[in-house]
N, C-alpha and C positions, 0 to 999 in steps of 0.2 A: 734238576733240569728235566728229566723224564716225567717227573710228577706234574710239573707245571705245563710243559710243552704238549705232552700226550695225554694229560689228564688221567693218569693211572695212579693207583694207590702206592704208598711207600713200600708196602710188602711186595707188590708185584714188580715194581721198578728194581728193588734190591735183588729179587730172585732172578730177574732178567739179566742183570750184570754180574751175578754171582757174588754178591756182597752181603754180609750180615747187616741187619738193620741197626745193630748197636754201633757198627763202624760208621754208618751213615750219620748217626747222631753224635759221634765222639767230638768233644771239644777239649783240646789239650790244655792243661793247666801248667803255667810256668813253674819250674822247680823253685824251691826256697832260695837256692844259691843264685839263680838267675834273677829273681825278684830283688835280692839284696844288691846284686851287681848293678842292676838298672837304677835302683834307688841311690846308690853311691855315685853313679855317673851323673844323675840329675843334680845331686848336691854339689858335685865338683863343677859342673857347668854353670851353676848359679854363682859359685864363688868367683870364677874367672871365665866369663863368657867369651872373651876374645880368643881363647885357645881353641884350636881346631881338634877334630877327633883324633888325628894322628899324634899330635903332641900330648893330648889327654891319655891316649893309650900308652904312650911311652912313659909318661910320668906315673901312671898307675902300675906299670910293670916294675919300675925301679923302686917304688915305695913298698913293695912286699916285704 
């Protein structure tokens, strides 16, 4: 925001707000467990699309 609005460099903007430049560029990567969970949820929703998320969550808890 500072970079575009005030036309300052990334280095100067980060220094102004007290933030490391690496934190400004950080893009979180989903964990392997989260990726597997999302993949399973997509697969289950394709198998039975009329189930809502609450019923789906309940069925996945009971199937452990």
